[in-house]
C-alpha positions as CSV (number, residue, x, y, z in Angstrom):
1,X,82.1,53.8,227.1
2,X,83.2,57.2,225.9
3,X,84.7,58.0,229.3
4,X,86.5,54.7,229.5
5,X,88.1,55.3,226.0
6,X,89.3,58.7,227.1
7,X,90.9,57.2,230.3
8,X,92.6,54.5,228.2
9,X,93.9,57.2,225.8
10,X,95.2,59.3,228.7
11,X,96.9,56.2,230.1
12,X,98.5,55.4,226.8
13,X,99.7,59.1,226.4
14,X,101.1,59.1,229.9
15,X,103.0,55.8,229.2
16,X,104.3,57.2,225.9
17,X,105.5,60.4,227.7
18,X,107.1,58.3,230.4
19,X,109.0,56.2,227.8
20,X,110.0,59.3,225.9
21,X,111.8,60.5,229.0
22,X,114.3,57.7,228.9
23,X,116.0,55.6,226.2
24,X,114.6,52.2,225.3
25,X,116.3,49.0,226.2
26,X,117.3,48.5,222.6
27,X,119.1,51.9,222.6
28,X,121.0,50.9,225.8
29,X,122.3,47.7,224.3
30,X,125.7,47.8,222.6
31,X,126.3,46.9,219.9
32,X,122.9,47.0,218.1
33,X,124.3,47.3,214.6
34,X,127.4,46.8,212.5
35,X,130.8,47.9,213.7
36,X,133.5,49.3,211.4
37,X,137.1,48.4,211.9
38,X,139.4,50.9,210.1
39,X,142.7,49.5,208.9
40,X,144.9,52.6,207.9
41,X,146.9,50.7,205.4
42,X,146.3,49.0,202.0
43,X,144.9,45.5,201.9
44,X,147.3,42.5,202.1
45,X,149.8,43.9,204.6
46,X,150.4,42.5,208.1
47,X,148.1,45.1,209.8
48,X,145.4,44.4,207.3
49,X,145.6,40.6,207.9
50,X,145.5,41.2,211.7
51,X,142.6,43.6,211.4
52,X,140.5,41.1,209.4
53,X,141.1,38.2,211.7
54,X,140.3,40.4,214.7
55,X,137.1,41.6,213.0
56,X,136.0,38.1,212.3
57,X,136.3,37.0,215.9
58,X,134.9,40.3,217.3
59,X,131.8,39.7,215.1
60,X,131.3,36.2,216.5
61,X,131.6,37.5,220.1
62,X,129.3,40.6,219.9
63,X,126.8,39.1,217.5
64,X,126.9,41.9,215.0
65,X,128.6,42.3,211.6
66,X,132.1,43.8,211.8
67,X,133.3,45.3,208.5
68,X,136.9,46.2,207.7
69,X,137.5,49.5,205.9
70,X,140.9,50.2,204.5
71,X,141.7,54.0,204.7
72,X,145.3,54.2,203.7
73,X,147.5,57.3,203.4
74,X,150.2,59.4,205.0
75,X,151.8,56.5,206.9
76,X,148.5,55.5,208.5
77,X,147.6,59.0,209.6
78,X,144.5,59.3,207.3
79,X,142.8,56.3,208.8
80,X,143.8,57.0,212.4
81,X,142.6,60.6,212.1
82,X,139.3,59.4,210.7
83,X,138.8,57.2,213.8
84,X,140.0,59.9,216.2
85,X,137.3,62.3,214.9
86,X,134.5,59.7,214.5
87,X,131.5,59.7,216.8
88,X,132.7,58.0,220.1
89,X,130.0,55.4,220.2
90,X,132.0,52.2,219.7
91,X,130.9,51.7,216.1
92,X,134.2,52.9,214.6
93,X,137.4,51.2,215.8
94,X,141.0,51.4,214.6
95,X,143.5,48.6,214.2
96,X,146.6,50.7,214.1
97,X,150.4,50.3,214.3
98,X,153.5,52.0,215.6
99,X,153.3,54.2,212.5
100,X,149.9,55.6,213.5
101,X,150.6,55.9,217.2
102,X,154.2,56.9,217.3
103,X,156.3,57.6,214.2
104,X,154.0,59.3,211.6
105,X,152.7,61.9,214.0
106,X,156.3,62.6,215.2
107,X,157.3,63.1,211.6
108,X,154.7,65.8,211.0
109,X,155.0,69.4,212.1
110,X,151.3,69.6,212.9
111,X,149.8,66.2,213.3
112,X,146.0,66.2,213.1
113,X,145.6,64.0,216.3
114,X,147.5,63.1,219.4
115,X,148.5,59.4,219.2
116,X,147.7,58.7,222.9
117,X,145.5,61.4,224.2
118,X,142.9,61.1,221.5
119,X,142.4,57.3,221.8
120,X,141.7,54.5,224.3
121,X,144.2,51.9,223.2
122,X,144.6,48.2,223.7
123,X,147.9,46.6,222.4
124,X,147.1,43.2,220.8
125,X,150.4,42.3,219.0
126,X,154.1,43.0,218.4
127,X,155.9,42.5,215.1
128,X,159.6,42.4,216.0
129,X,162.1,43.5,213.5
130,X,165.4,41.8,212.6
131,X,168.8,43.1,211.6
132,X,169.6,41.1,208.5
133,X,172.3,41.2,205.8
134,X,173.2,39.7,202.4
135,X,174.9,36.3,202.9
136,X,177.9,37.5,200.9
137,X,178.6,40.2,203.5
138,X,181.6,39.1,205.7
139,X,179.6,39.3,208.9
140,X,177.9,36.3,210.5
141,X,177.0,37.9,213.8
142,X,175.8,41.4,214.8
143,X,179.1,42.2,216.6
144,X,180.9,41.3,213.4
145,X,178.6,43.7,211.4
146,X,179.3,46.5,213.9
147,X,183.1,45.8,213.6
148,X,182.8,45.8,209.8
149,X,180.9,49.1,209.7
150,X,183.4,50.7,212.1
151,X,186.4,49.6,210.1
152,X,184.8,50.7,206.8
153,X,182.9,53.9,207.2
154,X,180.7,54.9,204.2
155,X,181.5,51.6,202.4
156,X,178.4,49.7,203.3
157,X,174.8,50.7,202.7
158,X,171.4,49.8,204.1
159,X,167.9,50.0,202.7
160,X,164.5,50.9,204.0
161,X,160.9,51.3,202.7
162,X,161.4,55.1,202.8
163,X,162.5,58.1,204.8
164,X,160.8,58.0,208.3
165,X,159.7,54.4,208.0
166,X,160.3,52.2,211.0
167,X,163.1,50.2,209.3
168,X,164.8,53.5,208.4
169,X,164.5,54.8,212.0
170,X,165.5,51.4,213.4
171,X,168.6,51.5,211.3
172,X,169.4,55.0,212.6
173,X,168.8,53.7,216.2
174,X,171.2,50.8,215.6
175,X,173.9,53.0,214.2
176,X,173.6,55.4,217.1
177,X,173.6,52.8,219.9
178,X,176.4,50.8,218.3
179,X,178.8,53.8,218.4
180,X,177.6,56.3,215.9
181,X,178.3,54.0,212.9
182,X,178.5,55.5,209.4
183,X,176.5,53.6,206.8
184,X,174.5,55.2,204.0
185,X,170.8,54.9,204.1
186,X,169.1,54.1,200.7
187,X,165.3,54.6,200.8
188,X,163.1,52.7,198.5
189,X,159.4,53.0,197.6
190,X,158.1,50.2,199.8
191,X,159.3,47.3,201.8
192,X,159.4,44.8,198.9
193,X,162.0,46.7,196.8
194,X,164.0,47.5,200.0
195,X,164.2,43.7,200.8
196,X,165.0,42.9,197.1
197,X,167.9,45.4,197.2
198,X,169.5,43.5,200.1
199,X,168.9,40.1,198.5
200,X,170.5,41.2,195.2
201,X,173.5,42.9,196.9
202,X,172.5,46.4,195.8
203,X,172.7,47.2,199.5
204,X,174.4,45.3,202.3
205,X,172.0,45.2,205.2
206,X,168.6,46.2,206.5
207,X,166.0,46.0,209.3
208,X,162.9,44.1,208.3
209,X,159.9,42.4,209.9
210,X,160.2,38.7,210.4
211,X,157.0,38.0,208.5
212,X,158.2,39.8,205.4
213,X,161.6,38.1,205.0
214,X,161.2,34.8,206.8
215,X,161.1,32.8,203.6
216,X,164.3,34.3,202.3
217,X,166.0,33.6,205.7
218,X,164.9,30.0,205.7
219,X,166.1,29.5,202.1
220,X,169.5,31.0,202.9
221,X,169.1,34.0,200.7
222,X,169.2,36.4,203.7
223,X,171.1,36.2,207.0
224,X,169.4,37.1,210.2
225,X,171.9,38.6,212.7
226,X,169.7,39.6,215.6
227,X,166.1,40.2,216.5
228,X,165.4,43.7,217.9
229,X,163.4,42.5,220.9
230,X,163.8,41.8,224.6
231,X,163.3,38.0,224.1
232,X,163.8,35.6,221.3
233,X,160.9,34.9,219.0
234,X,159.2,31.5,218.9
235,X,159.2,31.8,215.1
236,X,163.0,32.1,214.9
237,X,164.3,30.8,218.3
238,X,167.8,30.3,216.9
239,X,168.3,34.1,216.3
240,X,169.8,36.0,219.2
241,X,168.3,39.2,220.6
242,X,170.1,42.6,220.2
243,X,170.6,42.5,224.0
244,X,172.4,39.2,223.8
245,X,174.6,40.8,221.2
246,X,175.5,43.7,223.5
247,X,172.9,46.3,222.2
248,X,170.0,46.1,224.7
249,X,168.7,49.6,223.6
250,X,168.2,48.5,220.0
251,X,164.5,47.5,220.4
252,X,162.5,47.9,217.2
253,X,159.0,46.5,216.7
254,X,155.8,47.4,215.0
255,X,153.1,47.3,217.6
256,X,149.4,46.9,216.8
257,X,146.7,48.3,219.0
258,X,142.9,48.3,218.8
259,X,141.9,51.9,219.4
260,X,138.6,53.8,220.1
261,X,138.0,57.6,220.2
262,X,138.9,58.8,223.7
263,X,135.3,60.0,224.6
264,X,133.8,56.5,224.1
265,X,131.5,55.7,227.0
266,X,133.1,53.4,229.7
267,X,130.6,50.6,229.3
268,X,131.3,50.5,225.5
269,X,135.1,50.5,226.1
270,X,134.6,47.7,228.6
271,X,132.7,45.6,226.0
272,X,135.4,46.0,223.4
273,X,138.2,45.4,226.0
274,X,136.5,42.2,227.2
275,X,136.0,41.0,223.7
276,X,139.5,41.8,222.7
277,X,140.9,40.0,225.8
278,X,138.9,36.9,224.8
279,X,140.2,37.1,221.3
280,X,143.9,37.4,222.0
281,X,143.8,34.7,224.7
282,X,142.4,32.2,222.3
283,X,145.2,29.7,221.4
284,X,144.0,29.3,217.8
285,X,144.1,33.0,217.3
286,X,147.6,33.2,218.9
287,X,148.8,30.5,216.5
288,X,147.4,32.4,213.5
289,X,149.3,35.5,214.6
290,X,152.5,33.7,215.1
291,X,152.2,32.1,211.7
292,X,152.4,35.7,210.3
293,X,155.2,36.5,212.8
294,X,153.1,38.6,215.1
295,X,153.7,38.0,218.8
296,X,150.3,38.3,220.6
297,X,149.9,40.5,223.7
298,X,147.4,38.9,226.1
299,X,147.6,41.6,228.8
300,X,144.8,43.8,227.3
301,X,145.1,47.0,229.4
302,X,144.4,50.5,228.4
303,X,146.6,52.2,231.0
304,X,149.6,50.0,230.2
305,X,149.0,50.6,226.4
306,X,148.9,54.3,226.8
307,X,152.1,54.3,228.9
308,X,153.8,52.1,226.3
309,X,153.1,54.5,223.4
310,X,153.9,57.6,225.5
311,X,157.3,56.0,226.2
312,X,157.8,55.1,222.6
313,X,157.1,58.7,221.5
314,X,159.7,59.9,224.0
315,X,162.2,57.3,222.8
316,X,161.8,57.9,219.1
317,X,161.5,61.7,219.0
318,X,165.3,62.3,219.3
319,X,166.0,59.6,216.7
320,X,163.6,61.2,214.2
321,X,165.1,64.6,214.9
322,X,168.6,63.4,214.3
323,X,167.6,61.6,211.1
324,X,166.2,64.7,209.6
325,X,163.1,62.8,208.3
326,X,159.9,64.8,207.9
327,X,156.4,64.2,206.7
328,X,154.5,67.3,205.4
């Protein structure tokens, strides 16, 4: 009996040693605990709304809690940097924007991360911007606004949510591509006061996201002149594109990606990619995005997303340099 006990003990020890040499099945399964989705902006904005709806559906697919964590600051850089430097295990994701992946790093002399090289990215939505004006302005089309600004340099002003914001840089892009127009930029502390300035006539025109100003457009308090996109929006199909108005290079959108730290294992990246693909191809989810003026991107592809953001950095770098905007 004693010999049998010793043999059983030796067998158990051998089995334990063998198991210790390789990870358990539970360890191999991803995800096995809660996932954090970092939104690098305050609650309530379009990226936050998108992040929360994405998190809800991701949780249903992977069978684990998905918690949204708002880490705002420095134009999204604080939250994006947190994710870039997180453990690359798939438990910390970013729902970012063009600010985190293009403009904010370009505005900084020493950005803490590379917007493309430090992430695996999957674009899930585009938020197109519109060129809009106060209805009292004598310009009912984009060509008429261009002619008005050319004929009256320095007379008309445009607003933005701040120096280096996408609506500021979009305004500079428009002025440059329309023939180096002269129109004073008036920065405000946030999108809401910038829009209010245009509604009240304090400024004459602006670039804004469709979702932010759609109510004012539909009520006639704001005039949409053109959407800065390659094709018309299903939300405002009557508004022409900048290309239709003779300015095909004036493309301005906020683009939302899901991002993981670049060293995340391929099998984990594949799980998130497959789940994301399922989410954005769901018609109900697409309808929810369009209701907040986000055009869903159903072609979830890391290589295409990286190429897109690389191209955007190259496109916006000279605009930022010419504008003189900086972020310390």
